[in-house]
N, C-alpha and C positions, 0 to 999 in steps of 0.2 A: 437651535437643535439639527439644524439644515447643516448647518457649519462644520459642527462637531460630528455626523454621522459620515457625512466625506471627508475627513479629518480621518476613521477610522476604514473607510472601505479604501482611501488609497495605503493607510497602512499593511492591511489586509495582504493589496495588489502586491505592492512594494516585495512581500515575506513571500508568496508566492512564485514571484518571479524569482527571486535569491533561490527561493529550495531548485528551483529549475535548473537554473543554473549551475548550482551546486551539484546535482545529480547528473549532467554533461560533464563536467570536469571531473567526475569522479569515473564514468565507463570508462575512456581510453587507460584509465592507471591500472582499473584492474583487467584490461584486457594484455595489456600492456606487460603485468607480473605473469598472468597466463604464459604467454611467449618464453618469460625469461626463467620459465621452472627449472632448472638445474637439474642435469643428471649423470650419475655416476655409473661406470661400468669398469668391471673389472677384466683385465687382461692376462692371463695365465701362462706361464711355463716350465719346464722339468728342469733347468738348469742353476745351477749358481749366481750372486749378484757379478762372480767375473767374468763371465762367460758372453760371448757374442749375443747371444739373444738377447741377454738382460740390456745391454748396451745401446741392442735396437729399441726395444720395450720403452725404456727411459727416456732415446729421444724421440719416439711417436708420442709418448706422454706429454714431454715437452709441449712438442711442437701443436698439439690438439690444444692441449688449455691456454696457452698462447690466444691462438688462431681463433678460437669460441669464445674470447673476452670470459674466461673463467666459467663458461654455461657451462664445459661437460669435464667432467675430474675423472682420470684416469686412475684405478688404484692395481697396484703391478703385485701379481703374485709367485715368486717364483720358487724353483727346489721342490716342484712337484707337488707344494702342498694344495692343491684342487687337484690331485691327481698326476697320474702318468698319461701319453699325448694320445693316447686312442680314447680314455676314460674323457679328455678333455673336448675330443671331437666329437664324442658321443654327447657331452653335454648340450655343445655349441648346437647341434641338431634339435633336444631337445627344449633349448632355447632357456638352461639352466646355466648355461656358462657363455659369458657375452662374446668371449675373444682369447687368442691368442696368439705367440710366434711357436710355430710346430716345425717340425722337421719335415720333406717332403715325402720320404719312408711309408711314415704310416698315413698320412694322407693320400696317399696313390693306393691302401687298400682301401679309400670308399670312393674314390674316382679311379680307376685303372690306369688311364692314360695317363695321370702322375708320374706314373713309373717309367717314362722315357726316356725322362732327366737321370734317373738310375743308370742306365747301360754304363756298362764299363768304359772308359777310358772315350767317352761320345764326346768330351772338351779335352782341347790342350792347356788351352789358358782361362782365366779366369773373362778375361776380356768378352771370349767367346760365349761362353756362357749366361753373359751380362747381354751381349748384343740378341740371344734369343728368347730370353727369358722376359727380358723389357720389351720384346717386339713382339707381331702378329700370334706366332705360336704362343707364347706365352701368354698372353693376352687372353685367348680364347678359351684355355685352360683353366685360369682363373674364373674367366667368366661361367665357364663348364658347371665349377661347383655349387652353382648354385641348386642345379638338378639332386644333388643330395643335400638340400636344406645347410648348406655353405656358403659363404660369400667372401673370396679369395679379393685381398687388398692391393697386396704388391709383394714380391719376391726379395727377401731379407736372403741369407746363404748361412747354412752351412760350413760348407769351404771344400774343399777338396779332400777328401778322407785319405787316409797312410792308416800302414800295419803295424801295432806295437803286440808283443808277445815276451813272456817268460821264462822262453825254453830256449832258442837258437838264433843269431843271425838272418833273418829273408833277404834272399837276394836274388835267387829264381823262383819258380814255383815250386820245383823240387824239396824246396826247402821248408815249405808250405804243409808238407803231407802229415797228418795227421795229428794235427795242430787243433786243436778246439779252439774255434772261434766265434765269439758272440758277434752276430749280425743280427739286423734288423730284422723287425717280422713281418718282412716282405718277398715276396718269392724271386724278385729279379736279386736283392743281396745274394739270398742263401742259394740260388743258381750260380751266381759268379764266384763263390770261394768255395762250392761244390768241384767246381769246373779248374779251380785253383789247385783244390788237392787235400782243403781241409775238411778239417770233420764242425760243419758251423752246428751252433747253438743259437734261435732264436729267441729273443727275449727282449724286455723291454729298459730302459738304459740304467732305469732306476735300482733292478733287480743286476744288472751288470755288476755296478761298479761291488756290490757282495757278492755277485760270484768269482771276481777280481783278486778281493782279498782272500777270500777260502781259499781257492786256486784250483776252483770247482770247473773255471776256465782256464787257457791258457793265454787267451789273449784279445782283442779287441780290434777294431779299424774306427777311426774317426780324423778330423781333424786336426792340425797341430792345435789352435785355441782350445779346444775339449780334452786336449791330453796335458794341456798346462793349466786349466783352470782347474781341474780335477786332481791335478800332482799323481799322474798315472804313475810318475817313476818310481813311486815309492811300492808299486804290484809290477810294474813291467821294467825288462831291461833291455829288451830293445826296441828301437823304432825305425822300420824302414819307410822312405818316403818312395810308396809305389802311386800316389796319385792317383790311383784307382777311378775314382767315381769323385764326381762334382756334385755335393748336395746341396740343392737349393732349400732354403727354410720359408715359411707362408705366416704373413699375417694374415689370418683367416678370422671371421666372425661368423656367429652365432645369424643365418639370412632371416630369421625374424627379428631380431634384434637391431638389426642393419636397417629392415622396413621401415622399424620405428621412427627411426631418427627423421631427423627433418631433410628434406634434400639437400639446404645451402652445408649442412654436417655431415650428410653423408660424402659431400664433394670436399668438402676437408679431412675427411677421414682418408679416404682414396688417397691423396693427395698429402699426407703428411706420413701416411704409410711408405710412401715410396723414397720420400726425402730420407726417412730415420733408415732404410734398407738400405741407400749410398750411404748413408753416415757409417752402416756396421761394416760393409763393403771395406770402406776406408782405412777403419779402425784395426780391422784385418789387415789389411794388408800392410799397414805402417809395423803392428806389434810383432808378424810371425818370426823375423829373424833376433829379433831380443826374445821370443819366448823360444826360441830352438836352444840359443845361450844359454837360461836358464835350465833347460831340461837336461841339456847336457852336465852342466854345472853339479846337477844332482844324480849324476849316473847312470844317465840312458845312453846307450851307445846309440848312435845317430848310423845309419846307413843312409848316406845322401846322393850317391850315384848306383842308386838301382838301374837295370836294362830292362825297359819295362816291352821289349818286343818281345820278350817270350810270354809273358802275364797276356797281351795284345793277341797272341797266338790260339793260349790256354782257353780264352774267355770268347772263342769265336762258336761256339755252340749256342751260345746266349743269345747272340743275333740274330742265328739261324731261328731260335725256339721263339722270342719274342717279336720279332720286327716286322710280323707282319698282324701284332696283337694291338699296334699304337695305331692302328688307321694310317693315314698320311704323314703324321706326324715326324717321324723318325725320319722319312723321307724327305718333306720338307725342312725338318733342321742341318739334316746333311749336305743339303744343298743350299741354304742359307750360309753353311760356313765356308764351301769351294772358293 
């Protein structure tokens, strides 16, 4: 009897030990499962799949998903399917939109100092712009977006902007007199084109496309890649290579969404945004000549030898008006470019 009781007690002890060991093995697995919970974020922009913004967004998606080993999935929403740029930025502030690639002009409506980059003829080459944007001034302004509940990750680009219209060739500011030109809803752009003699019509890009087709406006201003990807040769006869403004674009995110990410994923987002921005810049540079050739073959007359001197003289009042509104940012940029 004692022998049987001893055997029973031994069996019970083994079962207890086995149960305890099984529980210890399961705990780490459960904890690991919690850490590896997948994240899905939506990245929106307002242009089509041929545009540089989409190229930048696709590269960002590829890099993030690769470096997080699939833990983070980025869903892309082009063509303003989630709203125009102001709507996207407001959604990011509220946390209802995760992130986007947004033109600098609308961003400046939320952080006015960002408009320093919109000053006409501030940069002469893309390299000058990249030096400033990727340097201390650019980074300070990205960080300052946190004061308006946005997180700036990196500067992609819209590029050097040029003028198109359906009325007449533009070689000098006098040729712009009376033209109805769509501009972004940004004070610097409005004042710049008024100084050049145009009748400015501020509106969102999604509205501008319809206005061009209906001929309620005469023209618009955008980089070559936009003119090409949106087939503006169908509504515009003349393209003047004024290169009047270099326009950055920003990988921008909801600050609340960014703060929810693990620290290592936050670092990955910042790094991947910069890599995607550099990728898009190179694609734009490589494709501009070919795009201009196609635009010309579609019937648009390209005025490539615009004398920018009278344009620069005409916009001097814009610097007088806004120069003091950007703190020391304008002076710092000009000193860096000397």
